[in-house]
N, C-alpha and C positions, 0 to 999 in steps of 0.2 A: 300470400295469395290462398296456400291449402287452408288457412285459418279463416281468411274471409269466405271461402266455398263452404267448409263446414257450419259457419255461423248462418248463412244466406240459402242453403239447399233446402232447407224445409219450406222457406218460404216461395222459391220457385218450385219445389217439386208436388209440395200438397195440394195444389188447385189440379195438375195436370193427374196426380193419382185420384183425387177425388171424382174428376171427370172421367177417369178411365172405369173405375169402380161403379158410377151410376149409367154411364150408359153401354157397358160390356160386362164388367163383372158380376154385378147383381141380377141383370135379366138372363145371362147365361146360367148361374147357378138356379135361377126361378125356372128358366125353360127345361133343365134336365129334372128339376122336380116336376113339372108339369106335365112330363111325359109319361109319369106313373100314376097319373090320374084322368079323370074324365071331366072335363069342365066345358060350360058355355061362356061363362067370364070366368077372369083369374079369381075371383073373392067367391066365387061358387066352384068348388071343386071336390071331388070324392076319390080316395085313394083306391087304385085297382092293381097295384102293382107292377107285374110285367103282362100284364092283359093287352095293353095297345101295342106292345112288342109282338106279341103270338098274332094278334089280328091282323097285323100287317103281312105276315106268311101265310096266314090261312084264310084270310077273308078279303085282301086286298091283291089282285091280279095286276095291276098296273105297278106296282113296286118294283119288282124283279124287272119287268119288261123295261122300265125306266132306268133302273141301274145297268141293265144289260147294254141299252142305248148308250147311256152315258161313260161307258167304258170304253166302247167302241169310237165314240166321237172323240172322246179325249186322244186314245191312241193315234187315231187318224191327224188330228189336229196338231199334236205335239210334234210329230214326224214332219209334216209338211211346212208347218209353219218356220220350224227351225232350220228344216233344209233349204227352202227357199230364201229365208232371210238370210242365211250364212252365204249363200250363193250370191244375194244382192249385194252383200257387204265386200264380198272377195271383189267384184266387179267394179263398186264404186270406190275403191280405194286403190286402183291402178290409174288414177291421174286422168281420167277421162274428162273430156269437154263437159260441161253440164253437170257435174257432180252433185253439186250443192241444190241446182235446181231439182234433180232426180231424188235425192234424200228428202227434201220437203213434200215432192209429190208423194211420194211412198207413205210418209209417216202421217200425212193429213187425216187419212180414214181414222185414226186412231182418237183423233179428237172429236167426232161425231157420237152421238150418244146411241145407245144399242137399240132404243124402241125406233129411233129415226131410221137407223140401219138396217133393221127388221122389215121396216114397211118400205123402203128403197128396194131391198132385194127381193122382196115378196112382188112388187110390181114388176120389177125387170124381169125374174125367172119366169113368172106367172105369164107375161106378154110374150116371151119364148114359148114355154111348153104349151100355153093357149093354142097353139096351131096344132098341136098334136091330142089337143082334149085330154090334156092333164093339169091339175091343180094341185101346186106344192102344197097348200094346206092341207089337203087331206089324204096325199098318197105318201106313204113312209118311205120308199126308196127316195124319190126327189126330195123328199122333206130333209132325209138324212144328209145327203149330199148338198143340199142348198146351205145348212147350217154349216157345214164343212167350208165352204165357198165364203160365207160371210163371216166366218170366224177367221180364215187366212187374209180376208182383205182388210179386217181391221187390224189384226195384230203382226202382218208379216213387217210393216215399216218400224214400228217400235221395236220389234226385237232387231232389227236390221240395224237401227243405231246404237244398241247397246254392242253387238258383233263388230261394228265400223270401231267403237270406242277399242275394243280388245285389240283387233288387228292393227289400230294403229299404234299401241302401245308395243309390240313386237319389235324388239331392236333390229336395225337393218344387218346388225354384224353377225346374227344368227343366220339369215336368208344368206348373205355374203359367203360364210364359211361353208354352208350347204352346199352351193354354187361350186365353190372351189373344189370341194370333194366329189365334185361329180354328181349330185342330186340333180335329178329331172324337174319340172313343176309337180308334178303328182308326187314324188317323194319329199319335196319341199312342203307340200301341204300338208301330207300325212304325218310328216316327223317333225316338222317345225311347226306350221300354224296353227293346226288343229290344236297340239299338246299347251302352245301357249296362250290359247283364247278358252282354255277348260274354265277358267272362272265366269266369263261372257257365258259359255254353255250352261253352267250351273244355274245363272241367273234366270237366262230365257227359259231353261226348260222348268224352273220352279214357275214362273209367271204364266207360261202357256198351260201347264199342266193344272193349277189350281183355278185358273180363269176358265178353261174348257170344262172342269168338273163343275165350277159355281155357276155356269151360263145360264142367264134367267130370261131378262128383258129381250134379247134376240130371239129367243126360242118362242118367247110369249107373241112377239110382232110377227114372226114369220110365219110360224104353222102352230100357235099354241091352242088353235080349235081340236086339233086333231089327237086322241090319248096316244096312238102308236108312234108320235114323234115328239113327247113329253120327254125332256131329260130331267134328273132328279130334282133341280130346284124347282122346275115348273109342276111336276108330280106332286111335290109337298105342298106349291101353293094351291094347287087344284083340291087337295085333301080338305083342306079347310071349307070350301066351298060345294064340295060333292057329299051330299047326304042322302043318297039313294041307300036303303038298306038298311041302315044303322041311325043310332040317335045323333043328333047334333053334337053331344058333348062327348060320343065315343069317337067320331070322325075329328072332332080338334084334339083328342088326345093321342090319336095316331097319327095326326098332323105333326105334332111336337115331337113324338117318338122318333118319326122319320128325319127331323131335322136333328134329331141327337146323331142318329145312325149316319147320316150324311156328313155332319161335322167331324166324327171320328173317322171314317173313311177318306175324308180329304187331308185331315192330320197325317192319317197313318201314309197314305201313299205320296204325300209331301216331304213327309220325313225319311221315307225309303228313297227317294228321289235324289234328297239333298245329301245323303251319306253317299249315295253310289257315285255321285257327279264328284263331290269332294275328293272323295277316295282317289279317284283319277288325277285331280289336282295334286296331290300329295306325290303320288307316284311319279309324276312328270316333274 
């Protein structure tokens, strides 16, 4: 078997590696290079060094605002989604009637596309806030919480399924031993259930963190017309089409530089989160 694997490994691996290189690796390297240039099209580029990165912080006021908004949105979303999803998972593993029905209902929003979700919630929220003369599209405060509600509604069911899988893998003997030792339900939750589902916490935290940071289509559909409610991904998109005050080539170079910064931020934060939660897994 080992000889067969070694013999045919290139046959099966090379097409995948070639597709990866063509669709991701080469465009990524080219994108990093373009962040140091001014360009209208890729074939017509001018090297400017770190000038694009300097312009981001000196001439573009929207970037830092979008970065801070994205950080706040990610922090709130990660906490609310995981707390609610874990609570629902606990509830739906108690043997209640209709458990499978509720699991399906909670998971269904994750199957709907982001653009559709954004338009649906825009109609719902504006329909409610319209009575008070508020438009979520242009009001930063309501726009922020509208995004949080949308993200929770879409992701909670997906995270809930992962937590349910983790809870169901906990041996009954652990809970029984804790009960014999006199542990109450809260102590059983804190000292048995949560430590045993830390692998699920790692997965769910990673997914919610990266998806919150990369949120684009929901933001575009819900309140994309307002510059005060643009998360980083949407701000990068707008940079390529907002040409006020600078040449088109400069805006394109800045947009590419923002994308590189965006990638580094998401990679760094995701790495820190994975290290932190995996250490908790080892401890327990």
